[in-house]
C-alpha positions as CSV (number, residue, x, y, z in Angstrom):
1,X,30.3,-161.7,-78.3
2,X,31.0,-160.1,-75.0
3,X,28.3,-157.8,-73.4
4,X,28.9,-155.7,-70.3
5,X,26.2,-153.9,-68.4
6,X,27.3,-151.2,-66.0
7,X,24.3,-149.8,-64.1
8,X,25.6,-146.5,-62.8
9,X,24.3,-142.9,-63.0
10,X,26.6,-141.0,-65.4
11,X,29.0,-138.5,-63.9
12,X,31.2,-135.9,-65.5
13,X,34.9,-135.9,-64.9
14,X,36.3,-133.3,-62.5
15,X,39.4,-131.3,-62.8
16,X,42.0,-132.1,-60.1
17,X,45.6,-131.6,-59.4
18,X,47.8,-134.3,-58.0
19,X,47.3,-132.9,-54.5
20,X,43.7,-132.0,-55.0
21,X,42.6,-135.5,-55.6
22,X,43.3,-136.3,-51.9
23,X,41.7,-133.2,-50.5
24,X,38.6,-132.1,-52.6
25,X,35.4,-134.0,-52.0
26,X,34.3,-133.8,-55.7
27,X,37.6,-135.4,-56.7
28,X,37.1,-138.2,-54.0
29,X,33.6,-138.8,-55.3
30,X,34.8,-139.1,-58.9
31,X,37.6,-141.4,-58.0
32,X,35.2,-143.6,-56.1
33,X,32.9,-143.6,-59.1
34,X,35.7,-144.8,-61.4
35,X,36.6,-147.5,-58.9
36,X,33.0,-148.7,-58.8
37,X,32.9,-149.1,-62.6
38,X,36.3,-151.0,-62.6
39,X,34.9,-153.4,-59.9
40,X,31.7,-154.0,-61.8
41,X,33.7,-154.8,-65.0
42,X,36.1,-157.1,-63.2
43,X,33.2,-159.0,-61.7
44,X,31.6,-159.5,-65.2
45,X,34.9,-160.5,-66.8
46,X,35.9,-163.0,-64.1
47,X,36.7,-166.4,-65.6
48,X,36.7,-165.3,-69.2
49,X,39.5,-165.4,-71.7
50,X,40.4,-161.9,-72.9
51,X,40.9,-161.2,-76.6
52,X,44.1,-160.5,-78.4
53,X,44.3,-158.4,-81.6
54,X,41.9,-156.0,-83.3
55,X,38.4,-155.6,-81.8
56,X,35.2,-154.0,-82.9
57,X,33.4,-152.2,-80.1
58,X,29.8,-150.9,-80.0
59,X,28.9,-148.7,-77.0
60,X,25.3,-147.8,-76.0
61,X,24.8,-145.1,-73.4
62,X,21.4,-144.5,-71.9
63,X,21.2,-141.2,-70.1
64,X,18.4,-140.0,-67.8
65,X,16.5,-136.9,-68.8
66,X,17.7,-133.9,-66.7
67,X,15.4,-132.8,-64.0
68,X,15.8,-129.2,-65.1
69,X,14.0,-129.9,-68.5
70,X,10.4,-128.6,-68.9
71,X,7.6,-131.1,-69.4
72,X,7.5,-130.1,-73.1
73,X,11.2,-130.9,-73.7
74,X,10.8,-134.1,-71.7
75,X,7.9,-135.3,-73.8
76,X,9.8,-134.5,-77.0
77,X,12.8,-136.5,-75.8
78,X,10.6,-139.5,-74.9
79,X,8.8,-139.5,-78.2
């Protein structure tokens, strides 16, 4: 079994054109975010044999509670 842990804050994808990805700050931040995830995965897979053929994948995402939620909503989500 292979387990990867990627400790990053989730970020939504941004819309960008081929020119916009070099100019817009949000696009630059998103591309840097993707590069960070790629680097973490490469470090965790270093020296391992990769699989060939069909795979079964289970993914678990843990998301932080949004700061905009009220205390009542936050308590309901935690419980």
